[in-house]
N, C-alpha and C positions, 0 to 999 in steps of 0.2 A: 434513629434516634432525632431528638428535636428537644428544642430549651424555648421555654416561651418567657418572654423579658415584658418591661412596663414601656406602655408609651402614656406619659403623664403630661404634659401639658400641652403644649403648644406647637412644638415642631419634632421630629426624629432624626434619627442617624444610626447608623451601623457604628457599633463601638469596635474599632478594631484590638485586638489582643497582641499587645506590645510588652517590652521587658519590664520586668518591675522597677519601679523608681519611686523615692521619696520626695521628690520634687513637689513642693508647693505645701509638703504638710508638715506641720508644727513635730517639734521635738520634744519629748517630756524629760525631764529630770535635770539636775544642777549641775554646775560644772563640776570638774572631776576634782576629787581629794580624798586623802587619806581619810578612813574611819576607823573608830576602835570599835570591834565586834565583840559581842557577848555569845559567852559558851550557855546553852540550852540544854535541855533535858527534856524528853517526852516518854512517857511511859504507855506502853502497850495496855488497850480498852478492848476486851473482847466484844467483837460486834461494831467496832468502830474503824471506818476505812480510810477517813481523810481527817489529816491533821494540818493545820494551819501554821505556818512558820514566819515568824516576824522578819521584816526585812536587815535587821541587823544582827543576824545569827552568824556567829563564826563556825564554832565547831558544835555539832547536834548530835547527842546521845540519845540512841534509840534503848530504852531500857525495858527488856523485858518481851521483846520481840520473838516469837517462837523463830527456830531456825527455819530457812527455805522461804523465809517469808519474802514475797517478792516487792521490792521498794520502787515508785516512781515518783517523779516529780513533775505537777502541774504548774504554770507559770502563767499569768491571765494579766490583762491588761484592760480593766473596765474605766477607760478613759478615751476618748476623742482623739488623742494625739499617740504619734508613733513614740515607743521607749525604743531608741536606740539600743544595738546589741551591747556596746560599751556599759550600758545602765542596767545589765539582769543580771542576775547571778546565774552560776554554774557551781558543780561540785568538782571541787579540785581533786580529792583523794577521799580515803576512808578506811577503816579496819573493820575487820569481820564481816566484811561485803567482798562478794564478788563483782567488781564495779565493773559498769559497761562505761567504757572513756576511750575516747582518742586519743592521740597524739598531739602535743603542743600546735605542731605545724598544722595540722587538720582539724584542730578544735573549733574553729569556723566554718567546717566543711559544709554546715547546712545550704548557708547561700551560695556555692561553689558550685550544687547542683544545676541543671540547666531547667531553670523555672518553665520554660516553654515546653518541656520534653513531652508532657502526656494533656496540653491543653489543646493542642492543634489535632484538627479532624479531617481527614481527606475526604472522610464520606460525606455525604449530604446530610448535615445537621440542620434541624429547623429551628431557626431563631426568630423571634419578633422583634420590632425596632425600639432602639432604645435612646432616649433622651441625652444628648451630651451635657455635663454638670454645667459647663460654661452657660449655655444656652437656657439650661432650666433655672438657673439663679439669675439670669439676666431680667432685669425688670422690663414691661412690655410698655416703653415710652411711646405712647401713641401722640402724634400730634392734635395740638389743641384739645386734647383729653380734660375734662373737668371730673370732680368726684362724686358729684350729684345731678341727678336730673331734676329741672325745673317743672310745674305743673303744665307749662305747655309741652313740655315734650312728653309727659306720662299721658296725655290725653292724645298722643299718635299712637300708643300702643295698640294692636287689635290682635283678636285671638284666630292665629291663623290655621288652625283646626277646623273653621267654619266656612263655608263656600260663601259665593256673593249673596246668598240667599239666606246665610244665617242658620244653616243648614250642617250638621257634622259632615266632613269629608269623608270618602268612603273610598278606599283602597282595594282594588279586586285584582286578582292574579292577571297578568300582562300590562299591568297599569306601569306606565313609562315616567321616568322622573331623572330629571338633570341631576350630577355631581361633580362637585370637584375633587381632584384627586391629587395631594402633592406626593411626587414620586420620587425625587432624588435629594439628597443633601451631598453636600461638597465632602471630603474627606475627612474633616474634622465634625462634621454635625453642624456647622455653625451657621450655615444659611442654607434656604432652599433654592436648589440651582435652577431647577425648572417645574412647571406643574401643568398639572393635565386636567382634562375634563372630559366626562362620558356619559351617556343615557344610559340609564339601568331598568331593566324589567322588572317587577315585583313577578317573584316564581313561587314563593312559599310564605307560607302565615302561620305563625303559632297562637295558640289562643289560649285566655285564662279560663276558669271553670263558668265564669258566667257568659261565655261566649264573646267577650271583646277581644280586639287583638293585643296580643303581647307583644309579638316581633314579626316584622317584616323581613323576609330574606330576598335581597336585590342581586340580580347578577349584571355585570356592565356589557353593554354591547360596545361596541368601538370607541376606542378612546384615542383622544389626540393629545400629544405633548406639546407644550410651548416654552419659548426662551424668555424667560421673566425680562429679559433685557430689552427686547426689541420685538416679544410678540411672535417672532417666526413661528412656524410648526416646526417642530423635530421628529416627530413620528407618528403614525397612525398605526394602533393598533388592532387587530381583529377581536372579532366579540370572544368574549369567555361563556355565551350561552350556547346551549347546542339542543336541536329537538331528535338528537339519535337516541335510542332507546338504551344503549349502553355509552356513556359518555366517555370520551377518550381523556387520555391525562390533560389536565390544563382546562377541561371544559366542566361545564355544569349545565344538567337538565333539571327540569321540573320536577322530577322524583326525587334527585337528589336535594335539590333546594328544599322541598317540603320535609325528605328526611332529617336535615338540618334544624328546621323551622320546629320539628316535633322535640328533637333532642335539645335543641335550647330550652325548652320550656321546662323540661326535667333539670337542667344543670341550672337555671334560674332559680328553681325554688330550692335547690341546695344550698346555692352560693347565698340566698338571700337570708334564708336561715341563719346562718351564722355571721354574714359580714352586714348587713342591713338592706338599705333600698337605693336603688338607682336614681340619679339627679332628678328631681320634678322642677328646679328652678333653672334660669339661664342669667347669664352675665352682660352687663353693658355699663360701660364707665367704669368699671373694677367694683361694680355693685350689684346684687341679683334683682332681676324681677322676679315678680313674685311667682309665676309661673311659668313652665317652660312652652306654653301654649302660645305665648306671645312671638316665641322666635323661633317655634317648628311647626310646620304642619302637620309632622307626625305624633305632635305630642310628647308623650313620655314614654311612649311605644318605643322598643328597641330595633334599629335598624342594624341588619346583618349584612355587609356590602361584600361580595365575592368579586375579586377581580385579580388579574394578574400583576402582582404588585411590582416585582420588577422587572419583568421584560426579558429576563435572563434565564428561561426554562433549565438550561443547563448547568448552572450554577445556583438555583434558587437554594435560599436560606430562612426564607421567611414564613412563618406560618400566618401571624396576623399581629392586629397592634389596636390600642384603644388611644385615640387622640383626643384630650380636652379641649381643644381649640373649637370642637363642634359645639361649644356651650356659649360661644359668643356668636354675633350677628356678621353677615358677610359683609362684602363690599356692596353688593347691591342693595341691601336692606339696612344698613349702617343707618343711614340719614334718615329712618323711618322711627327710629328709636333713640336717637341721639342728636346732638346739637353740632356734632363734629363733622366738618365738612368730608373728611376722608380719611382712611386710616394713614397710619404710618406705613410706607412701602414694603419695608422690609418684616412688618408683621404678618407672619402665616395665617392667623387668626381671618384675615381677611379672606380666603378660600373656604371658610367654615361651611359645611352642610347643613347647621343649624338644628342641632338636635341630638339623638343619644346613638351614637354610631359605635359600632365593632368592625374593624375591617379583615377579612379574611383571604388569603391567598389562593385564588382558585387553583393554582399549579397543585399545591399540597391538599386539595378536597378529596382525593381517594384515600388519602389517608385517615380515615376517620377517629382510629385511637389519636393521634397526635394532634387532631384538630378538636378533639371532645375537651383534651386538658388545655389547649390554646383557647377555647371559649371560657371554659370555666377561670383561667389564670387573667385573660384580660376584662372579662365580666366584674371579676373582683374588683379590678384597676377603676372600672366605673363606678361601684360601689363606694368603692373609699374616696372616690372623688367627690362623692357626695357627704360620706360619713366623717371623714377627716380633711377633705380639700378645704375647705372654707366653713369653719366652724360658726362664724357670726353671719353668714349668707354672705360674705363679701370673698372676692377674689384676690384675698391677700396670699402672697406667696410665702409668708413666712407661717402659715396655716397649714401647709401641707406636709404629711409625710415624707420624708427622705426616701431619697431612692432604694437603699438598702432595705428598709423597713415596708414600702411599698412591695418591692419585690418578694420579701418574707412572707407576708400575709399572700400574694397570689400564687407563692409555691404551696402555703399552707391549704388555699382552694382546690389545687390539683391534688394534693393528698388525701384529702377528705372528701372530693368526688371517685377518686381513684376506684375503688371497690364497687360501684354503681355501673362499670361500664365492662362488660367483659372485652370489648372492643380494645382497651387500652392493656397492653402487656408492658410486663416490667422492663423488657430491653428498650423499647421506644417512650416511655414514662419520662419526660423531661426533666425533673428536678431529679431525679434517680442519676442520670447519666452523668451529672454535674456531682453528685453526693460522690459518686465512685471517683472524680479525681480529686476531691477536697480530701478526701480521707488520706491523700499521699502530698497534697499541696495547701492545705489550710494554713500553713505557716505566712502564706505569700498574702492573705485574706483575711483581716476580722470580720467581724459585722460591721460592714462598712461599704462602702461605694468606692472601691479602689479601681479606677479605669485603668490602671496598668494591668490589671488581673481581671478585667471586666467578666469573664467566663467563670471563675471563682465565686463570684458574688452569690451568685444563684443556688451552689453547693453548700456554702458555708451558711446562708439564711436558710435552706431547706434543713441542713441538718441540725440546724439549734431550733427551729420552731416546731420542726420534725421530733426532737426529742422533749421540748414542752410539752407539746398534745399530748403525748404518750405520757408525761410524769404528772401532769396536773388535768389531764382527760380535755377533751373538744370544749367542755363549759368554759375552759380557760381562754380557748381563741375568742370564744362569743363576746366574754368580759371584756378582752384586749381590743377587739375589731368594733366594738358599739361603744366603748367609753369616749370621753372628748379629752382625752391626753394623747401625744404624740409620741411616737420613736419609743425608747428606753423608757420612757414615764409612763406611756402605755402600757407597756409590757407588766412592769413592776404594779402599777397599780390596777392592773387586769388581775393578774395571778393573786394579789393581797385582797382582792375582793371576795374571793372563794374562802371556801372553810374547810379545814383538813377534816380527819376522820372522826375527830374528837370535837368535831363543833366548834374549833377554835380558826379564826382567820389567820391566812398565812401572814409572816412578816417578813417576804423575803427583798432584795435589793439588787443592784445591778450586780455586785462582787458575789452574794452567795449564789445567784443564778449562773453566773460564769463558772463558780468553783464546781458546782453538782454537773454541769455540763461537762465541763473537762473530765472530771473525775468517771462520768458516763462514757466518753470518749474511748477512756481507758480500759475501765471496767464492763461498760456495760451497764445493762440493770436487771439482768438476772446473772451476776457473775457467779461461775461455777469455780471449784479448785483448780479442776483442771486446766481452765480459760478454752474448752472446747467450744461453749456457745455462750456467747456475749451478746444482748440484746438490747435495742431502744422498743420497748414491750408495750402496747396499749394495755389500758387499766382492764382487768378480768372481767370476764362475763358475769351479769348478775347471778344471783344464787336463784332468783324465782325462776328464770326462763334460761335455760342451758343453750349458748350460743347466741342469745341474744343481750348487745351489749346495754348496760344500764343507759336507759334515756335521759335520765336525769344528769348524768354526769356526762354523757357522751353523744347526747343528742339524736343516737340511732344512727352515728357515722361510724361504721367498722374501720378500723385502720390496719395495715397490714404491718406486721412487726418486721421492724431492721435487725436482722441479726447479721453480727460481725464476726466472722470467724478467725479466731486466732489473734495473736497480738504482734504485728510489726511482722507479719509472714509476706510470704512471697507468692501466696496460693491466687490463684486467677478469680476475678469477680466473675460469681455467677449468680442462679437462683434457686431455691427450693422447688423442686420438680414434682416430687412424690405424692403433693396434693392440689396440683396445676386444675386438673379437671373438675374438683370439688370447691374449688376457692371461687373459680371463675364463673359461680352459677350469679345470674342476676339478684340482687337484693332487691325484696326481701324474701325473696322464694327458695328459704331454705339456706340458712347460712350456717355452713360447717363450723365445728369446734375451733379449727385451724384454718385461721383466713389466707395462710399462704406467708412466709416471709422473703425480705430480700436480704440477700445474702452478701457481703462485704467483707473484703479484705481490711484488716484492722487499721485503725489511723496511725500514720508514722510517727513512730517514737524515735527520739534522737539520745543521742549517748547524754550521759550524765554531764560531761562538761562541753559540749556543743553550745554554741550561741549562735542567735539571731536579733533580728529587731523583732520587737513586738508589735503587730498592728493593731490600729484602735479595734475596742473590744474583742482582742484576739486573744491567742494563747499558744504556748509551745509545749509539748509533752514529752518527757524523757524516761526512758528504761535505766534507773539508777543501777539496780543490780539485786543480788539475793543474798540474804545474811547466811552465814556458813557457820554460826555460833550461836549458841543459847546464851552466850556472854554478849555484855552490852556491845552495839555497834555504833559506828562513830562516822559521821559525814562531816567533811570539811567544806566549807562554802567559799567562794571569790573572795578576795578582800584587798583589791589593789585598787578600788576606787569606788565612791559612792553611788549605789543603785538607786533608781528611781522609785521615789516613795509611791507611785502609783500600780508599780509590780506586785502582784500576790503571788505567794507561794504556797503551796500546799503539797503535803505528801500524801499520795495515793498509795494504799498497800494491799495486798491480797495473800493471806495464809492458805496453807493447805491444811 
């Protein structure tokens, strides 16, 4: 299995998974004080499954609820601060209900579990590189940089896609090109430890319908690594290119390169339809130049660069990455487009390859299923770098999607292209491998970029966006990805731009989306009374064409059903195999009625009185118990201190 993560701007690092910590985070809620709680009643309404509970509730009477009604509690945090466990609700007792509760001594046992027990994986897991938060947020202070170019500087701009005779440059197979390769970060990802260089050979070309090149696939020859401090040679790496008919592991031949070029064209159109277009501008002095042709000799063509990223074949974990620094001029060409004498020595953009680049790990190249989702994931980062990376054409770091939403959208890209490639199987489907963990460990990561649990970021964001696309259709993802808003604002406005079956615009909020999502994590979206089959289910096929998803809502993108088997069970994770041979047919050459289902154990449910911190935009799900009588059921909530006003409480019920 593998995971694809983000390379978002100017440098990369590997995120180490460490113990969960609240260090550096704000905590929500007021100082402890006694409060007066209010006794409240709610009456059963047939067909209603979710009831919001005010935060000052003391005793809650459930009137008219049928006997054996299963009662669950969802606590959500629609805010960017941590709600400490002391500020959260829990159920202390009840009547006419078989209460699921722990002893007082073990009431906070949720956090005593080993948070890392299921996050480590000794097998080879395919990651891609991830910016450290500190580095991402650090302004790129360049020596002597000005905020605007004067007319003299502008006159120096030249179209680099033209040769000395003013004719378009052509790149044919076998063409050689020099590349910079930033290889290794320190343990915290705060600085480039060394850089590398190599010469690549053009081994594959993907074409647009008009015959013009869409992508170039380069394979690195010998790579030399240098120590940044003194320029000394650290290593010399053998070529990743081979002429052997059957390429060994770690090598790419021309046939493989062309296969990747052809596949990239397909992925490109799939990603672009939903997320927008790749960058066509470049940056200088914090402002955009009008056309990437003034920066890059390959223009807006997308370059896939294959090389052995880590020089550590036995421990390889990286499939690929996108690095936004390539939209800046490098050390050699900077004086041509700026009046700056030199880059800040610590700025990694000085090693830019100047253009649109995706970096692919040669050592993983034979694992095509992994690599196709990697390409879809990283290409989406490139597209979003353009769509939401600099909304005014200015490289302003405040205009970027935050890390968690970048990963969320790239996970959506994997989800959307999944059914188009039979080479991709469930067990190696990156986002799925993390969702398996998040159904048990969601408590430690909300919809946030929590570096203490970086591995779960991708599971939690995939789970949420997977639910959202299946609830509001693929059209919602298009609306979200291509509007001018960032993060939660972009999601809420994107959903509310759509209309429901009655033609009315949705009026959702962060709170309501988290409410419905958390309830779906308990109930699924097709909850049966027996709880045998719970789904995050894609919208049904259209009436007109059986098996063909409504193109207006889903843009022709079939989504797998995410099937959650049972509630809080110990069943092993697996996949529905009965229709495997059918649903893996290539789209659109005969779409089956059932596209196949991802089968997961249920989301972890905690006892009624267990407590834990609520992570930003996170949740905690509780199995409260089952009613035992037709008489009123009473639940008593904790009353020793004032809970956070940010905490939202919902009773989720399932009746037989």
